[in-house]
VOGU-914721 format. One record per residue: residue number from 1; y, x negated, z negated of N, C-alpha, C, O in turn; residue in three letters. Coordinates in Angstrom, 1 decimal, padded with zeros to 4 digits. Example, Ala and Ser with C-alpha at 12.3 -4.5 7.8 and 13.67 -1.06 7.14 Angstrom:
BEGIN
1; -005.7; -013.2; -007.8; -004.5; -012.3; -007.8; -003.3; -013.2; -007.8; -003.3; -014.2; -008.5; ALA .
2; -002.2; -012.8; -007.1; -001.1; -013.7; -007.1; 000.0; -012.9; -007.9; 001.1; -013.4; -008.0; SER .
***
This chain:
BEGIN
1; 062.1; -103.5; -081.5; 062.7; -104.2; -082.8; 061.7; -103.9; -084.1; 061.2; -102.8; -084.4; MET .
2; 061.6; -105.0; -084.8; 061.0; -105.1; -086.0; 061.8; -104.8; -087.4; 062.8; -105.4; -087.8; ARG .
3; 061.3; -104.1; -087.9; 062.0; -103.5; -089.3; 061.5; -104.5; -090.8; 060.3; -104.8; -090.9; PHE .
4; 062.2; -104.7; -091.5; 062.1; -105.3; -092.5; 062.6; -104.4; -093.4; 063.8; -104.4; -093.6; ILE .
5; 061.8; -103.5; -094.2; 062.5; -102.6; -095.3; 062.2; -103.1; -096.4; 061.1; -103.6; -096.5; ILE .
6; 063.2; -103.2; -097.8; 062.8; -103.0; -099.0; 063.9; -102.0; -099.8; 064.9; -101.5; -099.3; SER .
7; 063.4; -101.9; -101.1; 063.8; -101.0; -101.9; 064.3; -101.8; -103.2; 063.5; -102.6; -103.8; GLY .
8; 065.6; -101.6; -103.8; 065.8; -101.6; -105.1; 066.2; -100.3; -106.0; 067.1; -099.6; -105.7; LYS .
9; 065.6; -100.2; -106.9; 065.1; -099.0; -107.8; 064.7; -098.1; -107.0; 064.9; -096.9; -107.4; ASN .
10; 064.1; -098.3; -105.9; 063.9; -097.1; -104.9; 062.3; -097.4; -104.8; 061.8; -098.5; -104.9; ILE .
11; 061.7; -096.5; -104.6; 060.1; -096.8; -103.7; 060.3; -096.2; -102.2; 060.6; -095.0; -101.8; ASP .
12; 060.1; -097.3; -101.6; 060.1; -096.8; -100.4; 059.0; -096.1; -099.5; 058.1; -096.7; -098.9; VAL .
13; 059.3; -094.9; -099.5; 058.1; -094.0; -099.3; 058.1; -093.8; -097.4; 059.0; -094.1; -096.5; THR .
14; 056.7; -093.3; -097.3; 056.1; -093.5; -095.8; 057.3; -092.2; -095.4; 057.6; -092.5; -094.2; GLU .
15; 058.0; -091.1; -095.8; 058.7; -090.4; -095.2; 060.2; -091.1; -094.8; 060.9; -090.8; -093.9; GLY .
16; 060.4; -092.2; -096.0; 061.6; -092.8; -095.9; 061.6; -093.8; -094.6; 062.4; -093.7; -093.7; LEU .
17; 060.6; -094.6; -094.5; 060.2; -095.4; -093.5; 060.0; -094.9; -092.4; 060.4; -095.6; -091.4; ARG .
18; 059.6; -093.8; -092.3; 059.3; -093.0; -091.0; 061.0; -093.0; -090.3; 061.4; -093.5; -089.3; ALA .
19; 062.0; -092.2; -091.6; 063.3; -091.9; -090.8; 064.1; -092.9; -090.6; 065.1; -092.7; -090.0; ALA .
20; 063.6; -094.3; -091.1; 064.7; -095.3; -090.7; 064.4; -095.8; -089.2; 065.2; -096.1; -088.4; ILE .
21; 062.7; -095.9; -089.2; 062.4; -096.1; -087.9; 062.8; -095.6; -087.0; 063.2; -096.2; -086.0; THR .
22; 062.8; -094.1; -087.1; 063.1; -093.0; -086.3; 064.5; -093.0; -085.7; 064.9; -093.0; -084.5; ASP .
23; 065.1; -092.9; -086.6; 066.8; -092.8; -086.6; 067.5; -094.1; -086.0; 068.5; -094.1; -085.3; LYS .
24; 066.7; -095.4; -086.6; 067.3; -096.9; -086.1; 066.9; -097.2; -084.9; 067.6; -097.9; -084.1; LEU .
25; 065.8; -096.6; -084.7; 064.7; -096.8; -083.7; 065.9; -096.4; -082.0; 065.7; -096.7; -080.8; GLY .
26; 066.9; -095.8; -082.5; 067.9; -095.1; -081.3; 068.4; -096.4; -080.8; 068.8; -096.5; -079.6; LYS .
27; 068.4; -097.3; -081.7; 069.0; -098.7; -081.4; 068.4; -099.4; -080.3; 069.0; -100.3; -079.7; LEU .
28; 067.2; -099.2; -080.1; 066.0; -100.1; -079.1; 066.8; -100.3; -077.8; 066.7; -101.3; -077.1; GLU .
29; 067.4; -099.3; -077.4; 068.1; -099.4; -075.9; 069.0; -100.7; -076.0; 069.2; -101.3; -075.0; LYS .
30; 069.5; -101.3; -077.3; 070.7; -102.2; -077.1; 069.8; -103.8; -077.3; 070.0; -104.8; -076.7; TYR .
31; 068.6; -103.5; -078.2; 068.2; -104.9; -078.7; 066.5; -105.1; -077.9; 065.9; -104.3; -077.3; PHE .
32; 066.4; -106.0; -078.1; 065.2; -106.5; -077.3; 064.0; -106.3; -078.5; 064.3; -106.0; -079.7; THR .
33; 063.0; -106.4; -078.2; 061.5; -106.3; -079.1; 061.4; -106.8; -080.2; 061.1; -106.2; -081.3; PRO .
34; 061.8; -108.4; -080.2; 061.8; -109.1; -081.3; 063.2; -109.4; -082.2; 063.3; -110.3; -083.0; GLU .
35; 064.0; -108.5; -081.9; 064.9; -108.1; -082.7; 064.7; -108.0; -084.3; 064.1; -107.0; -084.5; THR .
36; 064.9; -108.7; -085.4; 064.7; -108.1; -086.5; 065.7; -107.2; -087.2; 066.9; -107.6; -087.1; GLU .
37; 065.3; -106.0; -087.8; 066.2; -105.1; -088.5; 066.0; -105.3; -089.9; 064.8; -105.5; -090.2; VAL .
38; 066.9; -105.4; -090.9; 066.7; -105.7; -092.1; 067.2; -104.7; -093.1; 068.4; -104.6; -093.2; ILE .
39; 066.3; -103.9; -093.7; 067.3; -102.8; -093.9; 066.7; -102.9; -095.4; 065.6; -103.2; -095.7; VAL .
40; 067.6; -102.5; -096.4; 067.5; -102.7; -098.1; 068.5; -100.9; -098.4; 069.6; -100.4; -098.2; THR .
41; 067.2; -100.5; -099.2; 067.6; -099.2; -099.6; 067.7; -099.4; -101.3; 066.9; -100.1; -101.9; LEU .
42; 068.8; -098.8; -101.8; 069.2; -098.8; -103.2; 069.7; -097.6; -104.2; 070.4; -096.7; -103.8; SER .
43; 069.4; -097.6; -105.0; 070.0; -096.3; -105.6; 070.2; -096.6; -107.2; 069.4; -096.9; -108.1; VAL .
44; 071.8; -096.2; -107.3; 072.6; -096.6; -108.4; 073.1; -095.4; -109.0; 074.2; -094.9; -108.7; GLU .
45; 072.2; -094.9; -109.9; 073.1; -093.3; -110.5; 072.9; -092.1; -109.3; 071.7; -091.8; -109.0; LYS .
46; 073.6; -091.7; -108.8; 073.6; -090.9; -108.1; 074.2; -091.4; -106.5; 074.3; -090.7; -105.5; GLU .
47; 074.5; -092.8; -106.4; 074.3; -093.1; -105.3; 073.1; -093.7; -104.3; 072.4; -094.5; -104.8; ARG .
48; 072.8; -093.4; -103.2; 071.9; -093.5; -102.3; 072.2; -094.7; -101.2; 072.5; -094.3; -100.1; GLN .
49; 072.2; -096.0; -101.6; 072.8; -096.9; -100.4; 071.7; -097.3; -099.3; 070.5; -097.3; -099.6; LYS .
50; 072.2; -097.7; -098.1; 071.5; -098.0; -097.2; 072.5; -099.0; -096.5; 073.6; -098.7; -096.1; ILE .
51; 071.7; -100.6; -096.4; 072.2; -101.6; -096.0; 071.4; -102.1; -094.6; 070.2; -102.4; -094.6; GLU .
52; 072.4; -102.2; -093.6; 071.3; -102.7; -092.7; 072.1; -103.9; -091.9; 073.3; -103.9; -091.6; VAL .
53; 071.1; -105.0; -091.8; 071.9; -106.1; -091.3; 070.8; -106.7; -089.8; 069.6; -106.8; -089.9; THR .
54; 071.3; -107.0; -088.9; 070.9; -107.4; -087.5; 071.1; -108.9; -087.4; 072.2; -109.0; -086.8; ILE .
55; 070.7; -109.9; -087.6; 071.0; -111.1; -087.3; 071.0; -111.4; -085.6; 069.8; -111.5; -085.2; PRO .
56; 071.9; -111.4; -084.7; 071.7; -111.8; -083.4; 072.7; -113.3; -083.2; 073.7; -113.6; -083.8; VAL .
57; 072.1; -113.8; -082.2; 072.7; -115.2; -081.9; 074.5; -115.5; -082.1; 075.4; -115.3; -081.3; LYS .
58; 074.6; -116.0; -083.3; 075.9; -116.2; -083.5; 076.9; -115.2; -084.2; 078.1; -115.5; -084.5; GLY .
59; 076.3; -114.2; -084.3; 076.7; -113.0; -084.9; 075.7; -112.2; -085.9; 074.5; -112.3; -085.7; ASN .
60; 076.4; -111.5; -086.8; 075.9; -110.7; -087.7; 076.2; -108.9; -087.6; 077.2; -108.5; -088.1; ILE .
61; 075.3; -108.2; -087.1; 076.0; -106.5; -087.2; 075.5; -106.3; -088.2; 074.3; -106.6; -088.5; ILE .
62; 076.5; -105.6; -089.2; 076.2; -105.3; -090.4; 076.5; -103.8; -090.7; 077.5; -103.5; -090.1; ARG .
63; 076.0; -102.9; -091.5; 076.4; -101.7; -092.3; 076.0; -101.5; -093.3; 075.0; -102.1; -093.8; SER .
64; 076.9; -100.5; -094.2; 076.5; -100.4; -095.4; 076.9; -098.8; -095.6; 078.0; -098.5; -095.3; GLU .
65; 076.0; -097.7; -096.1; 076.8; -096.4; -096.3; 075.8; -095.9; -097.5; 074.6; -096.2; -097.9; GLN .
66; 076.7; -095.1; -098.0; 076.2; -094.5; -099.3; 076.5; -093.1; -099.3; 077.6; -092.7; -098.7; VAL .
67; 075.7; -092.3; -099.8; 076.0; -090.8; -100.0; 075.3; -090.5; -101.3; 074.9; -091.5; -102.0; SER .
68; 075.0; -089.2; -101.6; 073.9; -088.9; -102.6; 072.8; -088.4; -102.0; 072.0; -087.8; -102.7; ASN .
69; 072.4; -088.4; -100.7; 071.3; -088.3; -099.8; 071.0; -089.5; -099.2; 071.8; -090.1; -098.5; ASP .
70; 069.9; -089.9; -099.5; 069.4; -091.2; -098.4; 069.3; -091.1; -097.1; 069.5; -092.0; -096.3; MET .
71; 068.8; -089.5; -096.8; 068.7; -089.2; -095.4; 070.1; -088.9; -094.8; 070.2; -088.9; -093.6; TYR .
72; 071.2; -088.8; -095.3; 072.6; -088.6; -094.7; 072.9; -090.4; -094.5; 073.5; -090.9; -093.5; VAL .
73; 072.4; -091.1; -095.7; 073.0; -092.5; -095.6; 072.5; -093.1; -094.4; 073.2; -093.7; -093.6; SER .
74; 071.0; -092.9; -094.2; 070.6; -093.2; -092.7; 071.3; -092.9; -091.7; 071.8; -093.8; -091.0; ILE .
75; 071.5; -091.4; -091.4; 071.8; -091.2; -090.6; 073.4; -091.8; -090.1; 073.7; -092.2; -089.0; ASP .
76; 074.2; -091.8; -091.3; 075.5; -092.4; -091.0; 075.6; -094.0; -090.8; 076.6; -094.5; -090.3; LEU .
77; 074.4; -094.8; -091.4; 074.3; -095.9; -091.0; 074.3; -096.2; -089.2; 075.0; -097.0; -088.5; VAL .
78; 073.3; -095.5; -088.8; 072.7; -095.6; -087.3; 074.0; -095.4; -086.5; 074.3; -096.2; -085.6; GLU .
79; 074.9; -094.0; -087.0; 076.3; -094.0; -086.1; 077.3; -094.9; -086.1; 078.2; -095.0; -085.2; GLU .
80; 077.3; -095.6; -087.3; 078.3; -096.8; -087.2; 077.8; -098.1; -086.5; 078.5; -098.7; -085.7; VAL .
81; 076.5; -098.4; -086.8; 076.3; -099.4; -085.9; 076.2; -099.3; -084.5; 076.3; -100.2; -083.7; ILE .
82; 076.0; -098.1; -084.3; 076.1; -097.8; -082.3; 077.7; -097.9; -082.0; 078.2; -098.5; -081.0; GLU .
83; 078.5; -097.3; -083.2; 079.7; -097.7; -082.7; 080.5; -099.0; -082.5; 081.4; -099.3; -081.8; ARG .
84; 079.7; -099.6; -083.7; 080.0; -101.1; -083.4; 079.8; -102.0; -082.2; 080.5; -102.8; -081.6; GLN .
85; 078.3; -101.5; -081.9; 078.0; -102.2; -080.7; 079.0; -102.0; -079.4; 079.4; -102.9; -078.6; LEU .
86; 079.4; -100.4; -079.4; 080.1; -100.0; -078.1; 081.3; -100.6; -078.5; 081.9; -101.2; -077.6; LYS .
87; 081.9; -100.6; -079.8; 083.4; -101.3; -079.7; 083.7; -102.8; -079.4; 084.7; -103.3; -078.9; LYS .
88; 082.3; -103.4; -080.0; 083.0; -105.0; -079.9; 082.0; -105.7; -078.7; 082.0; -106.9; -078.7; TYR .
89; 081.3; -105.2; -077.9; 080.2; -105.5; -077.2; 080.7; -106.8; -076.3; 080.0; -107.8; -076.3; LYS .
90; 082.0; -106.9; -075.6; 082.4; -108.0; -075.1; 082.9; -109.0; -076.3; 083.1; -110.2; -076.0; ASN .
91; 083.1; -108.6; -077.2; 082.8; -110.0; -078.3; 081.6; -110.4; -078.8; 081.5; -111.6; -079.2; LYS .
92; 080.7; -109.6; -078.8; 079.3; -110.1; -079.3; 078.5; -110.6; -078.5; 077.6; -111.2; -079.1; ILE .
93; 078.5; -110.5; -077.0; 077.9; -111.0; -075.9; 078.8; -111.7; -075.0; 079.8; -111.3; -074.4; VAL .
94; 078.2; -112.9; -075.0; 078.8; -113.6; -073.9; 077.9; -114.0; -072.8; 077.0; -114.8; -072.9; ASP .
95; 078.3; -113.2; -071.6; 077.7; -113.5; -070.3; 077.4; -114.3; -069.9; 076.2; -114.3; -069.5; LYS .
96; 078.3; -115.5; -069.9; 078.2; -116.9; -069.2; 077.3; -117.6; -069.9; 077.0; -118.6; -069.2; LYS .
97; 076.7; -117.5; -071.4; 076.0; -118.5; -071.8; 074.5; -117.7; -072.0; 073.5; -118.2; -072.4; GLN .
98; 074.7; -116.4; -071.7; 073.6; -115.6; -072.0; 073.0; -115.7; -073.6; 071.8; -115.6; -073.9; GLN .
99; 074.2; -115.9; -074.4; 074.1; -115.9; -075.2; 073.5; -114.5; -076.1; 073.3; -114.4; -077.3; ALA .
100; 073.3; -113.9; -075.4; 072.6; -112.4; -075.7; 071.3; -112.4; -075.7; 070.8; -111.3; -075.4; ALA .
101; 070.3; -113.3; -076.1; 069.1; -113.3; -076.3; 068.5; -112.2; -076.6; 067.4; -111.8; -076.1; GLY .
102; 069.2; -111.5; -077.8; 068.6; -110.3; -078.9; 069.0; -109.1; -078.0; 068.6; -108.0; -078.5; ASN .
103; 069.5; -109.1; -077.0; 070.1; -107.8; -076.4; 069.5; -107.5; -074.9; 069.1; -108.4; -074.1; PHE .
104; 069.3; -106.1; -074.8; 068.7; -105.6; -073.7; 069.6; -106.0; -072.4; 070.8; -106.1; -072.7; GLN .
105; 069.4; -106.2; -071.4; 070.2; -106.4; -070.1; 071.1; -105.3; -069.6; 072.2; -105.4; -069.0; GLN .
106; 070.4; -103.8; -070.1; 071.4; -102.6; -069.4; 072.5; -102.9; -070.5; 073.6; -102.7; -070.2; ALA .
107; 072.3; -103.2; -071.7; 073.4; -103.2; -072.8; 074.4; -104.1; -072.4; 075.5; -103.7; -072.3; TYR .
108; 074.2; -105.5; -072.1; 074.8; -106.7; -071.5; 075.4; -106.0; -070.2; 076.6; -106.2; -070.2; ILE .
109; 075.1; -105.4; -069.1; 075.5; -105.1; -068.1; 076.4; -103.7; -068.1; 077.3; -103.7; -067.3; ASP .
110; 076.3; -102.7; -068.9; 077.1; -101.7; -069.2; 078.3; -102.2; -069.8; 078.3; -103.2; -070.5; LYS .
111; 079.6; -101.5; -069.3; 080.9; -101.5; -069.9; 081.2; -100.3; -070.5; 081.2; -099.2; -070.2; ASP .
112; 081.7; -100.9; -071.8; 082.0; -099.6; -072.9; 083.3; -099.4; -072.9; 083.9; -100.5; -072.5; TYR .
113; 084.2; -098.2; -073.2; 085.7; -098.5; -073.5; 086.0; -099.2; -074.6; 085.3; -099.2; -075.6; GLU .
114; 087.2; -100.0; -074.5; 087.5; -100.8; -075.7; 088.8; -099.8; -076.2; 090.0; -100.1; -076.2; GLU .
115; 088.3; -098.7; -076.5; 089.8; -098.1; -077.1; 090.6; -098.3; -078.6; 091.6; -097.8; -079.0; ASP .
116; 089.7; -099.5; -079.3; 089.8; -099.7; -080.2; 090.2; -101.2; -080.2; 089.6; -102.0; -080.9; ASP .
117; 091.0; -101.7; -079.5; 091.3; -103.1; -079.5; 091.7; -103.8; -080.6; 092.7; -103.2; -081.1; GLU .
118; 091.3; -104.8; -081.3; 091.9; -105.4; -082.2; 093.1; -105.8; -081.9; 093.2; -106.6; -080.9; ILE .
119; 094.2; -105.4; -082.5; 095.9; -106.0; -082.4; 096.4; -106.1; -083.6; 096.3; -105.2; -084.5; ARG .
120; 096.9; -107.2; -083.7; 097.9; -107.8; -085.0; 099.3; -107.3; -084.6; 099.9; -107.6; -083.6; ILE .
121; 099.6; -106.4; -085.5; 100.8; -105.5; -085.3; 102.1; -106.1; -086.4; 103.3; -105.8; -086.3; ILE .
122; 101.6; -106.9; -087.4; 102.4; -107.4; -088.4; 102.1; -108.8; -089.0; 100.9; -108.9; -089.5; ARG .
123; 102.7; -109.9; -089.1; 102.5; -111.2; -089.4; 103.6; -111.6; -090.9; 104.8; -111.5; -090.7; THR .
124; 103.1; -111.9; -091.8; 104.0; -112.3; -092.7; 103.8; -113.9; -093.1; 102.7; -114.5; -093.0; LYS .
125; 104.6; -114.2; -093.3; 104.9; -115.5; -093.8; 105.4; -116.0; -095.0; 106.6; -115.7; -095.3; ARG .
126; 104.6; -117.0; -096.2; 105.4; -117.1; -097.5; 105.0; -118.2; -097.7; 104.0; -118.7; -097.3; PHE .
127; 105.8; -118.9; -098.6; 105.2; -120.0; -099.3; 104.5; -119.8; -100.3; 104.7; -118.9; -101.1; GLY .
128; 103.3; -120.9; -100.4; 102.4; -120.9; -101.4; 102.7; -122.2; -102.3; 102.5; -123.4; -102.0; MET .
129; 103.2; -121.8; -103.7; 103.2; -122.9; -104.3; 101.9; -122.9; -105.3; 101.2; -121.9; -105.4; LYS .
130; 101.6; -124.0; -105.8; 100.4; -124.1; -106.4; 100.2; -123.2; -107.7; 101.3; -122.8; -108.2; PRO .
131; 099.1; -122.6; -108.3; 099.2; -121.9; -109.4; 097.3; -122.1; -109.3; 096.6; -122.3; -108.3; MET .
132; 096.9; -121.9; -110.7; 095.7; -121.7; -111.2; 095.3; -120.0; -110.8; 096.1; -119.1; -110.7; TYR .
133; 093.5; -119.9; -110.7; 093.2; -118.9; -110.3; 094.0; -117.2; -111.2; 094.5; -116.2; -110.7; PRO .
134; 093.7; -117.5; -112.4; 094.0; -116.6; -113.5; 095.4; -116.0; -113.2; 095.7; -114.8; -113.4; GLU .
135; 096.2; -117.0; -112.8; 098.2; -116.8; -112.6; 098.0; -115.9; -111.2; 098.6; -114.9; -110.8; ASP .
136; 097.0; -116.6; -110.5; 096.9; -115.6; -109.2; 096.4; -114.4; -109.3; 096.5; -113.6; -108.4; ALA .
137; 095.8; -114.1; -110.2; 095.3; -112.5; -110.3; 095.9; -111.7; -111.0; 095.6; -110.5; -110.9; CYS .
138; 097.1; -112.4; -112.1; 098.4; -111.7; -112.7; 099.4; -111.2; -111.5; 099.9; -110.1; -111.3; ILE .
139; 099.6; -112.4; -110.6; 100.4; -112.1; -109.5; 100.1; -110.9; -108.7; 100.9; -110.1; -108.4; GLN .
140; 098.7; -110.9; -108.3; 098.2; -110.2; -107.3; 098.2; -108.5; -108.2; 098.3; -107.4; -107.6; MET .
141; 098.1; -108.7; -109.7; 098.5; -106.9; -110.5; 099.6; -106.9; -110.1; 099.8; -105.9; -109.5; GLU .
142; 100.8; -107.7; -110.2; 102.0; -107.5; -110.4; 102.6; -106.8; -109.1; 103.5; -105.9; -109.2; LEU .
143; 102.0; -107.3; -108.0; 102.3; -106.9; -106.7; 101.6; -105.4; -106.2; 102.1; -104.7; -105.3; LEU .
144; 100.5; -105.2; -106.8; 099.6; -104.0; -106.8; 099.0; -104.2; -105.5; 099.2; -103.3; -104.6; GLY .
145; 098.3; -105.3; -105.1; 097.4; -105.9; -104.0; 096.0; -105.8; -104.8; 095.8; -105.8; -106.0; HIS .
146; 095.1; -105.8; -103.7; 093.9; -105.6; -104.0; 092.9; -107.2; -103.6; 091.8; -107.5; -103.7; SER .
147; 094.2; -107.9; -103.0; 093.7; -109.7; -103.0; 094.8; -110.1; -103.1; 095.7; -109.3; -103.3; PHE .
148; 095.0; -111.8; -102.8; 095.9; -112.3; -103.2; 095.5; -113.8; -102.4; 094.5; -114.4; -102.7; PHE .
149; 096.2; -114.1; -101.8; 096.1; -115.7; -101.2; 097.2; -116.4; -101.9; 098.3; -115.9; -102.0; VAL .
150; 096.5; -117.8; -102.4; 097.3; -118.9; -103.1; 096.9; -120.4; -103.0; 095.7; -120.6; -102.6; PHE .
151; 097.6; -121.2; -103.2; 097.1; -122.6; -103.0; 096.4; -123.0; -104.7; 097.2; -123.2; -105.6; ARG .
152; 095.3; -123.1; -104.8; 094.8; -123.5; -105.9; 095.5; -125.1; -106.5; 095.7; -126.1; -105.9; ASN .
153; 095.6; -124.9; -107.8; 096.4; -125.8; -108.6; 095.4; -127.1; -109.0; 095.7; -128.3; -109.2; ALA .
154; 094.0; -126.4; -109.1; 093.4; -127.6; -109.6; 092.6; -128.3; -108.3; 092.4; -129.5; -108.3; GLU .
155; 092.3; -127.5; -107.1; 091.9; -128.2; -106.0; 092.9; -128.4; -104.8; 092.7; -129.2; -103.8; THR .
156; 093.7; -127.9; -105.0; 095.0; -128.2; -104.0; 094.6; -127.3; -102.2; 095.1; -127.4; -101.1; ASP .
157; 093.5; -126.6; -102.7; 092.9; -125.9; -101.7; 093.3; -124.2; -101.4; 093.5; -123.5; -102.4; GLU .
158; 093.4; -123.7; -100.1; 094.0; -122.3; -100.2; 092.6; -121.4; -100.7; 091.5; -121.6; -100.2; VAL .
159; 092.9; -120.7; -101.6; 091.8; -119.6; -102.4; 092.3; -118.3; -101.9; 093.3; -118.1; -101.2; ASN .
160; 091.5; -117.4; -102.4; 091.7; -116.0; -102.5; 090.9; -115.4; -103.5; 089.6; -115.5; -103.6; VAL .
161; 091.9; -114.6; -104.3; 091.1; -113.8; -105.5; 091.3; -112.3; -105.0; 092.3; -111.8; -104.4; VAL .
162; 090.3; -111.8; -105.6; 090.3; -110.1; -105.1; 089.6; -109.1; -106.1; 088.6; -109.3; -106.7; TYR .
163; 090.3; -108.0; -106.3; 089.9; -107.1; -107.2; 088.5; -106.4; -107.0; 088.4; -105.7; -106.0; LYS .
164; 087.6; -106.3; -107.6; 086.5; -105.5; -107.6; 086.0; -104.7; -108.6; 086.3; -104.8; -109.8; ARG .
165; 084.9; -103.8; -108.0; 085.2; -102.7; -109.1; 084.6; -102.8; -110.5; 083.6; -103.5; -110.6; LYS .
166; 085.1; -102.2; -111.3; 085.1; -102.2; -112.9; 086.2; -103.4; -113.4; 085.8; -104.2; -114.2; GLY .
167; 087.2; -103.4; -113.0; 088.5; -104.0; -113.3; 087.6; -105.7; -113.5; 087.5; -106.4; -114.5; ASN .
168; 087.4; -105.8; -112.7; 086.9; -107.7; -112.6; 087.4; -108.6; -111.4; 088.2; -107.9; -110.7; THR .
169; 087.3; -109.5; -111.2; 088.0; -110.0; -110.2; 087.1; -110.9; -109.1; 085.9; -110.7; -109.4; TYR .
170; 087.1; -111.5; -108.4; 086.3; -112.7; -107.5; 087.1; -113.8; -107.2; 088.3; -113.5; -107.3; GLY .
171; 087.0; -114.8; -106.7; 087.2; -115.5; -106.4; 086.8; -116.4; -105.0; 085.7; -116.9; -105.1; LEU .
172; 087.6; -116.7; -103.8; 086.7; -117.0; -102.6; 087.5; -118.5; -102.5; 088.7; -118.7; -102.5; ILE .
173; 086.5; -119.6; -102.5; 086.8; -120.5; -102.4; 086.4; -121.1; -100.7; 085.4; -120.7; -100.1; GLU .
174; 087.4; -122.1; -100.1; 086.6; -122.6; -099.0; 085.6; -123.6; -098.8; 085.8; -124.6; -099.6; PRO .
175; 084.6; -123.7; -097.9; 083.7; -124.8; -097.9; 083.7; -125.3; -096.6; 083.1; -124.6; -095.8; GLU .
176; 084.3; -126.6; -096.4; 084.1; -127.2; -095.3; 083.3; -128.2; -095.2; 083.2; -128.7; -094.1; PHE .
***
């Protein structure tokens, strides 16, 4: 695996670089040697954050972990990615097409227990009258939700508003 390590508001020391390659190197049993692992370290106040992105054919495997110690964050992120790889193996590896170009053959061949299969347990249906994004934010607040799906009165497209940190809002517009 090839590591691309960068830092925001932090110097990537040799110790951190070694910890990352050592800990995330455990994932080599899943990936081919040419697989890129993009690692971004950042520090904001007391928050030590690591973001790991592994682009594989047709998918992106990603995890972000935050703690007050970067080495703890590194440990956590490796565990999460390994759990994701085991849990979603049948979904991210297509044996028929061998779209598994980034994966080791042993990983492709091994069956992992799918104890946490994705199940939709509830479906909601509701009418969507057109509204402006600002009105959708107000409606979201009134409902006490962290996101709200609505039909945008300006574009007639389905959009999503969501609550962000710091009492701000985001808008997701589809792009076809």
